[in-house]
TORSEMI-843365 format. One record per residue: residue number from 1; chain; x negated, z negated, y negated of N, C-alpha, C, O in turn. Coordinates in Angstrom, 3 decimals. Each point is the difference from the previous one (the first is absolute). Layout:
N
<node num="NUM" cadena="A" n_east="X" n_up="Z" n_north="Y" ca_east="X" ca_up="Z" ca_north="Y" c_east="X" c_up="Z" c_north="Y" o_east="X" o_up="Z" o_north="Y"/>
...
//
This chain:
90
<node num="1" cadena="A" n_east="-24.325" n_up="-1.436" n_north="-2.430" ca_east="1.026" ca_up="0.880" ca_north="0.548" c_east="0.304" c_up="-0.446" c_north="1.428" o_east="-0.909" o_up="-0.128" o_north="0.820"/>
<node num="2" cadena="A" n_east="2.173" n_up="-0.106" n_north="-0.527" ca_east="0.431" ca_up="-0.469" ca_north="1.300" c_east="0.398" c_up="1.196" c_north="0.861" o_east="0.894" o_up="0.762" o_north="-0.367"/>
<node num="3" cadena="A" n_east="-1.557" n_up="-0.597" n_north="1.512" ca_east="0.274" ca_up="1.129" ca_north="0.894" c_east="1.132" c_up="-0.303" c_north="0.988" o_east="0.411" o_up="0.878" o_north="0.758"/>
<node num="4" cadena="A" n_east="0.092" n_up="-2.114" n_north="-0.765" ca_east="1.084" ca_up="-0.402" ca_north="0.889" c_east="1.277" c_up="0.747" c_north="-0.365" o_east="0.251" o_up="0.283" o_north="-1.172"/>
<node num="5" cadena="A" n_east="0.561" n_up="0.035" n_north="2.192" ca_east="1.276" ca_up="0.668" ca_north="-0.230" c_east="1.032" c_up="-1.025" c_north="-0.467" o_east="0.203" o_up="-1.026" o_north="0.650"/>
<node num="6" cadena="A" n_east="0.435" n_up="1.304" n_north="-1.761" ca_east="1.078" ca_up="-0.851" ca_north="-0.526" c_east="1.320" c_up="0.724" c_north="0.246" o_east="0.200" o_up="1.118" o_north="-0.476"/>
<node num="7" cadena="A" n_east="0.698" n_up="-1.758" n_north="1.222" ca_east="1.293" ca_up="0.600" ca_north="0.337" c_east="1.083" c_up="-0.650" c_north="-0.854" o_east="0.124" o_up="-1.225" o_north="-0.036"/>
<node num="8" cadena="A" n_east="0.658" n_up="2.054" n_north="-0.649" ca_east="1.155" ca_up="-0.457" ca_north="-0.771" c_east="1.255" c_up="0.540" c_north="0.682" o_east="0.126" o_up="1.206" o_north="0.211"/>
<node num="9" cadena="A" n_east="0.789" n_up="-2.090" n_north="0.130" ca_east="1.249" ca_up="0.414" ca_north="0.648" c_east="1.077" c_up="0.165" c_north="-1.065" o_east="0.192" o_up="-0.867" o_north="-0.853"/>
<node num="10" cadena="A" n_east="0.502" n_up="1.992" n_north="0.921" ca_east="1.021" ca_up="0.333" ca_north="-0.987" c_east="1.376" c_up="-0.096" c_north="0.654" o_east="0.215" o_up="0.521" o_north="1.094"/>
<node num="11" cadena="A" n_east="0.705" n_up="-1.189" n_north="-1.769" ca_east="1.376" ca_up="-0.063" ca_north="0.507" c_east="0.905" c_up="0.838" c_north="-0.894" o_east="-0.415" o_up="0.472" o_north="-1.058"/>
<node num="12" cadena="A" n_east="1.639" n_up="-0.298" n_north="1.493" ca_east="0.966" ca_up="0.756" ca_north="-0.783" c_east="0.390" c_up="-0.708" c_north="-1.291" o_east="0.585" o_up="0.610" o_north="-0.895"/>
<node num="13" cadena="A" n_east="-0.912" n_up="-1.910" n_north="0.798" ca_east="0.329" ca_up="-0.780" ca_north="-1.192" c_east="-1.223" c_up="-0.270" c_north="-0.869" o_east="0.088" o_up="-0.739" o_north="-0.980"/>
<node num="14" cadena="A" n_east="-1.229" n_up="1.331" n_north="1.331" ca_east="-1.220" ca_up="-0.204" ca_north="-0.795" c_east="0.173" c_up="0.665" c_north="-1.366" o_east="0.236" o_up="1.206" o_north="-0.069"/>
<node num="15" cadena="A" n_east="-0.348" n_up="-1.972" n_north="-1.017" ca_east="0.129" ca_up="0.591" ca_north="-1.337" c_east="-1.169" c_up="0.956" c_north="-0.271" o_east="-1.160" o_up="-0.331" o_north="0.243"/>
<node num="16" cadena="A" n_east="1.487" n_up="1.504" n_north="-0.743" ca_east="-1.003" ca_up="1.046" ca_north="-0.202" c_east="-1.140" c_up="-0.442" c_north="-0.908" o_east="-1.165" o_up="0.135" o_north="0.374"/>
<node num="17" cadena="A" n_east="1.468" n_up="-0.654" n_north="-1.547" ca_east="-1.049" ca_up="-0.368" ca_north="-0.960" c_east="-0.879" c_up="-1.123" c_north="0.534" o_east="-1.220" o_up="0.028" o_north="-0.163"/>
<node num="18" cadena="A" n_east="1.841" n_up="-1.016" n_north="0.800" ca_east="-0.770" ca_up="-1.120" ca_north="0.537" c_east="-0.899" c_up="0.446" c_north="1.150" o_east="-1.133" o_up="-0.464" o_north="0.127"/>
<node num="19" cadena="A" n_east="1.644" n_up="1.364" n_north="0.710" ca_east="-0.791" ca_up="0.515" ca_north="1.115" c_east="-1.170" c_up="0.838" c_north="-0.510" o_east="-1.116" o_up="-0.106" o_north="0.510"/>
<node num="20" cadena="A" n_east="1.375" n_up="0.933" n_north="-1.510" ca_east="-1.082" ca_up="0.788" ca_north="-0.610" c_east="-1.042" c_up="-0.933" c_north="-0.606" o_east="-1.200" o_up="0.241" o_north="0.131"/>
<node num="21" cadena="A" n_east="1.648" n_up="-1.295" n_north="-0.786" ca_east="-0.917" ca_up="-0.985" ca_north="-0.565" c_east="-0.833" c_up="-0.670" c_north="1.078" o_east="-1.185" o_up="-0.263" o_north="-0.206"/>
<node num="22" cadena="A" n_east="1.791" n_up="-0.017" n_north="1.358" ca_east="-0.732" ca_up="-0.596" ca_north="1.119" c_east="-1.079" c_up="0.942" c_north="0.531" o_east="-1.092" o_up="-0.435" o_north="0.366"/>
<node num="23" cadena="A" n_east="1.408" n_up="1.715" n_north="-0.328" ca_east="-0.984" ca_up="0.994" ca_north="0.442" c_east="-1.204" c_up="-0.015" c_north="-0.934" o_east="-1.145" o_up="-0.048" o_north="0.451"/>
<node num="24" cadena="A" n_east="1.409" n_up="0.089" n_north="-1.751" ca_east="-1.072" ca_up="0.023" ca_north="-1.000" c_east="-0.801" c_up="-1.304" c_north="0.050" o_east="-1.230" o_up="0.033" o_north="-0.040"/>
<node num="25" cadena="A" n_east="1.907" n_up="-1.168" n_north="0.125" ca_east="-0.698" ca_up="-1.292" ca_north="0.060" c_east="-0.852" c_up="-0.114" c_north="1.259" o_east="-1.094" o_up="-0.562" o_north="-0.037"/>
<node num="26" cadena="A" n_east="1.593" n_up="1.091" n_north="1.145" ca_east="-0.764" ca_up="-0.026" ca_north="1.246" c_east="-1.288" c_up="0.801" c_north="-0.161" o_east="-1.071" o_up="-0.440" o_north="0.418"/>
<node num="27" cadena="A" n_east="1.183" n_up="1.616" n_north="-1.027" ca_east="-1.184" ca_up="0.831" ca_north="-0.254" c_east="-0.953" c_up="-0.716" c_north="-0.961" o_east="-1.205" o_up="-0.058" o_north="0.245"/>
<node num="28" cadena="A" n_east="1.743" n_up="-0.482" n_north="-1.329" ca_east="-0.830" ca_up="-0.684" ca_north="-1.002" c_east="-0.684" c_up="-1.240" c_north="0.556" o_east="-1.051" o_up="-0.403" o_north="-0.500"/>
<node num="29" cadena="A" n_east="1.640" n_up="-0.214" n_north="1.538" ca_east="-0.615" ca_up="-1.199" ca_north="0.593" c_east="-1.125" c_up="0.349" c_north="0.972" o_east="-0.631" o_up="-0.889" o_north="0.571"/>
<node num="30" cadena="A" n_east="0.384" n_up="2.186" n_north="-0.387" ca_east="-1.142" ca_up="0.406" ca_north="0.806" c_east="0.322" c_up="0.722" c_north="1.292" o_east="-0.907" o_up="0.514" o_north="0.654"/>
<node num="31" cadena="A" n_east="2.175" n_up="-0.460" n_north="-0.266" ca_east="0.361" ca_up="0.720" ca_north="1.223" c_east="0.050" c_up="1.499" c_north="-0.294" o_east="0.751" o_up="0.449" o_north="-0.866"/>
<node num="32" cadena="A" n_east="-1.550" n_up="0.310" n_north="1.591" ca_east="-0.027" ca_up="1.446" ca_north="-0.201" c_east="0.743" c_up="0.746" c_north="1.102" o_east="0.330" o_up="1.176" o_north="-0.155"/>
<node num="33" cadena="A" n_east="-0.067" n_up="-1.863" n_north="1.276" ca_east="0.764" ca_up="0.578" ca_north="1.100" c_east="1.378" c_up="-0.654" c_north="0.014" o_east="0.166" o_up="-1.117" o_north="0.492"/>
<node num="34" cadena="A" n_east="0.822" n_up="1.831" n_north="-1.040" ca_east="1.352" ca_up="-0.537" ca_north="-0.125" c_east="0.953" c_up="0.892" c_north="0.790" o_east="-0.047" o_up="1.227" o_north="-0.093"/>
<node num="35" cadena="A" n_east="0.906" n_up="-1.869" n_north="0.864" ca_east="0.971" ca_up="0.729" ca_north="0.806" c_east="1.381" c_up="-0.594" c_north="-0.254" o_east="0.165" o_up="-1.220" o_north="-0.014"/>
<node num="36" cadena="A" n_east="0.812" n_up="2.078" n_north="-0.185" ca_east="1.392" ca_up="-0.430" ca_north="-0.159" c_east="0.744" c_up="0.331" c_north="1.280" o_east="-0.234" o_up="1.046" o_north="0.606"/>
<node num="37" cadena="A" n_east="1.136" n_up="-1.937" n_north="-0.188" ca_east="0.798" ca_up="0.242" ca_north="1.207" c_east="1.472" c_up="-0.227" c_north="-0.308" o_east="0.367" o_up="-0.963" o_north="-0.673"/>
<node num="38" cadena="A" n_east="0.471" n_up="1.865" n_north="1.176" ca_east="1.443" ca_up="-0.085" ca_north="-0.246" c_east="0.763" c_up="0.411" c_north="1.249" o_east="-0.372" o_up="0.953" o_north="0.685"/>
<node num="39" cadena="A" n_east="1.451" n_up="-1.686" n_north="-0.394" ca_east="0.896" ca_up="0.325" ca_north="1.114" c_east="1.386" c_up="0.250" c_north="-0.582" o_east="0.564" o_up="-0.873" o_north="-0.658"/>
<node num="40" cadena="A" n_east="-0.019" n_up="2.051" n_north="0.896" ca_east="1.343" ca_up="0.332" ca_north="-0.472" c_east="-0.005" c_up="0.833" c_north="-1.267" o_east="-0.956" o_up="-0.012" o_north="-0.776"/>
<node num="41" cadena="A" n_east="2.040" n_up="0.731" n_north="0.589" ca_east="0.115" ca_up="0.950" ca_north="-1.109" c_east="-0.122" c_up="-0.668" c_north="-1.369" o_east="-0.713" o_up="0.504" o_north="-0.868"/>
<node num="42" cadena="A" n_east="1.394" n_up="-1.621" n_north="0.664" ca_east="-0.052" ca_up="-0.640" ca_north="-1.323" c_east="-1.396" c_up="-0.551" c_north="-0.286" o_east="-0.451" o_up="0.019" o_north="-1.146"/>
<node num="43" cadena="A" n_east="-0.226" n_up="-0.502" n_north="2.167" ca_east="-1.373" ca_up="-0.491" ca_north="-0.183" c_east="-0.954" c_up="1.128" c_north="-0.348" o_east="-0.869" o_up="-0.157" o_north="-0.857"/>
<node num="44" cadena="A" n_east="1.031" n_up="1.291" n_north="1.520" ca_east="-0.851" ca_up="1.159" ca_north="-0.284" c_east="0.260" c_up="0.508" c_north="-1.413" o_east="-0.929" o_up="0.414" o_north="-0.694"/>
<node num="45" cadena="A" n_east="2.182" n_up="-0.445" n_north="0.268" ca_east="0.345" ca_up="0.405" ca_north="-1.367" c_east="-0.689" c_up="-0.914" c_north="-1.019" o_east="-0.592" o_up="0.476" o_north="-0.968"/>
<node num="46" cadena="A" n_east="0.674" n_up="-1.783" n_north="1.194" ca_east="-0.655" ca_up="-0.948" ca_north="-0.916" c_east="-1.516" c_up="0.190" c_north="0.008" o_east="-0.652" o_up="-0.124" o_north="-1.037"/>
<node num="47" cadena="A" n_east="0.097" n_up="0.423" n_north="2.207" ca_east="-1.432" ca_up="0.229" ca_north="0.105" c_east="-0.403" c_up="1.218" c_north="-0.837" o_east="-0.990" o_up="-0.051" o_north="-0.729"/>
<node num="48" cadena="A" n_east="1.749" n_up="1.138" n_north="0.831" ca_east="-0.315" ca_up="1.219" ca_north="-0.745" c_east="0.074" c_up="-0.239" c_north="-1.510" o_east="-0.866" o_up="0.457" o_north="-0.745"/>
<node num="49" cadena="A" n_east="1.893" n_up="-1.167" n_north="0.300" ca_east="0.134" ca_up="-0.286" ca_north="-1.436" c_east="-1.121" c_up="-0.919" c_north="-0.488" o_east="-0.498" o_up="0.158" o_north="-1.115"/>
<node num="50" cadena="A" n_east="0.109" n_up="-1.107" n_north="1.944" ca_east="-1.084" ca_up="-0.917" ca_north="-0.364" c_east="-1.336" c_up="0.734" c_north="-0.095" o_east="-0.804" o_up="-0.281" o_north="-0.889"/>
<node num="51" cadena="A" n_east="0.571" n_up="1.211" n_north="1.797" ca_east="-1.232" ca_up="0.803" ca_north="-0.041" c_east="-0.032" c_up="0.828" c_north="-1.273" o_east="-1.038" o_up="0.083" o_north="-0.657"/>
<node num="52" cadena="A" n_east="2.166" n_up="0.534" n_north="0.299" ca_east="0.060" ca_up="0.809" ca_north="-1.218" c_east="-0.269" c_up="-0.850" c_north="-1.241" o_east="-0.721" o_up="0.425" o_north="-0.902"/>
<node num="53" cadena="A" n_east="1.297" n_up="-1.618" n_north="0.860" ca_east="-0.208" ca_up="-0.896" ca_north="-1.139" c_east="-1.452" c_up="-0.473" c_north="-0.056" o_east="-0.606" o_up="-0.016" o_north="-1.072"/>
<node num="54" cadena="A" n_east="0.049" n_up="-0.367" n_north="2.218" ca_east="-1.400" ca_up="-0.441" ca_north="0.045" c_east="-0.936" c_up="1.136" c_north="-0.400" o_east="-1.019" o_up="-0.233" o_north="-0.651"/>
<node num="55" cadena="A" n_east="1.355" n_up="1.441" n_north="1.032" ca_east="-0.812" ca_up="1.164" ca_north="-0.365" c_east="-0.087" c_up="0.153" c_north="-1.513" o_east="-1.059" o_up="0.323" o_north="-0.538"/>
<node num="56" cadena="A" n_east="2.173" n_up="-0.554" n_north="-0.142" ca_east="0.011" ca_up="0.071" ca_north="-1.468" c_east="-0.878" c_up="-1.092" c_north="-0.609" o_east="-0.712" o_up="0.240" o_north="-0.975"/>
<node num="57" cadena="A" n_east="0.767" n_up="-1.442" n_north="1.556" ca_east="-0.825" ca_up="-1.097" ca_north="-0.500" c_east="-1.477" c_up="0.318" c_north="0.197" o_east="-0.809" o_up="-0.196" o_north="-0.907"/>
<node num="58" cadena="A" n_east="0.457" n_up="0.689" n_north="2.095" ca_east="-1.397" ca_up="0.358" ca_north="0.256" c_east="-0.454" c_up="1.138" c_north="-0.916" o_east="-1.140" o_up="0.001" o_north="-0.464"/>
<node num="59" cadena="A" n_east="2.018" n_up="0.960" n_north="0.201" ca_east="-0.352" ca_up="1.116" ca_north="-0.884" c_east="-0.334" c_up="-0.497" c_north="-1.398" o_east="-0.898" o_up="0.531" o_north="-0.654"/>
<node num="60" cadena="A" n_east="1.623" n_up="-1.555" n_north="0.192" ca_east="-0.285" ca_up="-0.543" ca_north="-1.335" c_east="-1.359" c_up="-0.699" c_north="-0.041" o_east="-0.548" o_up="-0.234" o_north="-1.077"/>
<node num="61" cadena="A" n_east="0.002" n_up="-0.100" n_north="2.260" ca_east="-1.327" ca_up="-0.611" ca_north="0.102" c_east="-1.085" c_up="1.024" c_north="0.339" o_east="-1.160" o_up="-0.354" o_north="0.207"/>
<node num="62" cadena="A" n_east="1.554" n_up="1.627" n_north="-0.152" ca_east="-0.949" ca_up="1.058" ca_north="0.315" c_east="-0.271" c_up="0.161" c_north="1.488" o_east="-1.011" o_up="0.586" o_north="0.386"/>
<node num="63" cadena="A" n_east="1.907" n_up="-1.101" n_north="0.453" ca_east="-0.158" ca_up="0.096" ca_north="1.448" c_east="1.099" c_up="0.880" c_north="0.592" o_east="1.063" o_up="0.181" o_north="-0.595"/>
<node num="64" cadena="A" n_east="-1.342" n_up="0.354" n_north="1.770" ca_east="0.955" ca_up="0.860" ca_north="0.687" c_east="0.426" c_up="-0.658" c_north="1.310" o_east="-0.848" o_up="-0.457" o_north="0.767"/>
<node num="65" cadena="A" n_east="2.146" n_up="0.407" n_north="-0.507" ca_east="0.528" ca_up="-0.550" ca_north="1.241" c_east="0.588" c_up="1.140" c_north="0.828" o_east="0.880" o_up="0.725" o_north="-0.464"/>
<node num="66" cadena="A" n_east="-1.367" n_up="-0.575" n_north="1.675" ca_east="0.569" ca_up="0.953" ca_north="0.945" c_east="0.346" c_up="-0.766" c_north="1.268" o_east="-0.463" o_up="-1.123" o_north="0.200"/>
<node num="67" cadena="A" n_east="1.275" n_up="1.728" n_north="0.650" ca_east="0.419" ca_up="-0.678" ca_north="1.226" c_east="-0.260" c_up="0.873" c_north="1.222" o_east="-0.016" o_up="1.229" o_north="-0.064"/>
<node num="68" cadena="A" n_east="-0.183" n_up="-1.913" n_north="1.156" ca_east="-0.074" ca_up="0.655" ca_north="1.305" c_east="1.120" c_up="-0.631" c_north="0.819" o_east="-0.066" o_up="-1.181" o_north="0.339"/>
<node num="69" cadena="A" n_east="1.093" n_up="1.967" n_north="-0.021" ca_east="1.183" ca_up="-0.523" ca_north="0.692" c_east="-0.120" c_up="0.134" c_north="1.513" o_east="-0.633" o_up="0.924" o_north="0.511"/>
<node num="70" cadena="A" n_east="1.250" n_up="-1.856" n_north="0.185" ca_east="0.037" ca_up="0.037" ca_north="1.453" c_east="1.113" c_up="-0.896" c_north="0.498" o_east="0.801" o_up="-0.510" o_north="-0.783"/>
<node num="71" cadena="A" n_east="-0.758" n_up="0.323" n_north="2.095" ca_east="1.006" ca_up="-0.902" ca_north="0.561" c_east="-0.539" c_up="-0.628" c_north="1.277" o_east="-0.971" o_up="0.474" o_north="0.589"/>
<node num="72" cadena="A" n_east="1.625" n_up="-1.548" n_north="-0.181" ca_east="-0.366" ca_up="-0.719" ca_north="1.209" c_east="1.264" c_up="-0.603" c_north="0.583" o_east="1.009" o_up="-0.107" o_north="-0.697"/>
<node num="73" cadena="A" n_east="-1.044" n_up="-0.283" n_north="1.945" ca_east="1.127" ca_up="-0.678" ca_north="0.653" c_east="-0.341" c_up="-1.476" c_north="0.130" o_east="-1.128" o_up="-0.359" o_north="0.338"/>
<node num="74" cadena="A" n_east="2.113" n_up="-0.498" n_north="-0.610" ca_east="-0.167" ca_up="-1.444" ca_north="0.188" c_east="1.162" c_up="-0.533" c_north="0.827" o_east="1.105" o_up="0.540" o_north="-0.032"/>
<node num="75" cadena="A" n_east="-1.373" n_up="-1.597" n_north="0.762" ca_east="1.050" ca_up="-0.637" ca_north="0.800" c_east="0.667" c_up="-1.084" c_north="-0.840" o_east="-0.464" o_up="-1.138" o_north="-0.055"/>
<node num="76" cadena="A" n_east="1.558" n_up="1.513" n_north="-0.597" ca_east="0.762" ca_up="-0.904" ca_north="-0.859" c_east="1.465" c_up="0.280" c_north="0.267" o_east="0.534" o_up="0.993" o_north="-0.494"/>
<node num="77" cadena="A" n_east="0.128" n_up="-1.843" n_north="1.260" ca_east="1.383" ca_up="0.280" ca_north="0.413" c_east="0.081" c_up="1.378" c_north="0.645" o_east="0.829" o_up="0.824" o_north="-0.387"/>
<node num="78" cadena="A" n_east="-1.672" n_up="-0.579" n_north="1.349" ca_east="-0.129" ca_up="1.326" ca_north="0.584" c_east="-1.097" c_up="0.729" c_north="-0.755" o_east="-0.625" o_up="-0.574" o_north="-0.892"/>
<node num="79" cadena="A" n_east="0.389" n_up="1.808" n_north="1.231" ca_east="-1.035" ca_up="0.756" ca_north="-0.700" c_east="0.501" c_up="0.472" c_north="-1.359" o_east="1.081" o_up="0.577" o_north="-0.116"/>
<node num="80" cadena="A" n_east="-1.880" n_up="-0.830" n_north="-0.897" ca_east="0.300" ca_up="0.446" ca_north="-1.366" c_east="-1.154" c_up="0.863" c_north="-0.476" o_east="-1.154" o_up="-0.242" o_north="0.353"/>
<node num="81" cadena="A" n_east="1.468" n_up="1.247" n_north="-1.153" ca_east="-1.027" ca_up="0.832" ca_north="-0.599" c_east="-0.374" c_up="-0.578" c_north="-1.358" o_east="0.861" o_up="-0.259" o_north="-0.841"/>
<node num="82" cadena="A" n_east="-2.144" n_up="0.064" n_north="0.647" ca_east="-0.516" ca_up="-0.523" ca_north="-1.261" c_east="-0.680" c_up="1.147" c_north="-0.736" o_east="-0.882" o_up="0.662" o_north="0.546"/>
<node num="83" cadena="A" n_east="1.299" n_up="-0.432" n_north="-1.786" ca_east="-0.667" ca_up="0.992" ca_north="-0.836" c_east="-1.170" c_up="-0.698" c_north="-0.680" o_east="0.151" o_up="-1.078" o_north="-0.576"/>
<node num="84" cadena="A" n_east="-1.312" n_up="1.706" n_north="0.650" ca_east="-1.220" ca_up="-0.588" ca_north="-0.549" c_east="-0.536" c_up="0.915" c_north="-1.087" o_east="-0.093" o_up="1.213" o_north="0.185"/>
<node num="85" cadena="A" n_east="-0.259" n_up="-1.803" n_north="-1.317" ca_east="-0.635" ca_up="0.742" ca_north="-1.098" c_east="-1.355" c_up="-0.653" c_north="-0.259" o_east="-0.056" o_up="-1.135" o_north="-0.471"/>
<node num="86" cadena="A" n_east="-1.020" n_up="1.830" n_north="0.769" ca_east="-1.351" ca_up="-0.486" ca_north="-0.324" c_east="-0.308" c_up="0.494" c_north="-1.402" o_east="0.066" o_up="1.200" o_north="-0.266"/>
<node num="87" cadena="A" n_east="-0.404" n_up="-2.123" n_north="-0.638" ca_east="-0.249" ca_up="0.343" ca_north="-1.396" c_east="-1.471" c_up="0.313" c_north="-0.211" o_east="-0.877" o_up="-0.708" o_north="0.495"/>
<node num="88" cadena="A" n_east="0.622" n_up="1.764" n_north="-1.229" ca_east="-1.363" ca_up="0.403" ca_north="-0.346" c_east="-0.072" c_up="0.001" c_north="-1.522" o_east="0.672" o_up="0.783" o_north="-0.671"/>
<node num="89" cadena="A" n_east="-1.504" n_up="-1.679" n_north="0.140" ca_east="-0.105" ca_up="-0.167" ca_north="-1.439" c_east="-1.422" c_up="0.337" c_north="-0.427" o_east="-0.963" o_up="-0.598" o_north="0.479"/>
<node num="90" cadena="A" n_east="0.844" n_up="1.561" n_north="-1.382" ca_east="-1.324" ca_up="0.435" ca_north="-0.460" c_east="-0.031" c_up="0.063" c_north="-1.505" o_east="-1.029" o_up="0.346" o_north="-0.581"/>
//
């Protein structure tokens, strides 16, 4: 089990199914601390849909996915707010 934090960045063009698959594959490869980051409304929308899809995949494996949401500021073309979703899989 890898205790290192794995960060996945989500864009507004990230395909929902592929992103959900990446979440599951990241968990299956041993990363237990997974964080998603999104900047902008369309990215946050894709992140939410990907979490919902990944949750269904984990449920079919007998696991539960919950999230802890937060935000941070980054210096990217001025200050941008980054929405952060820390995934908790049990």
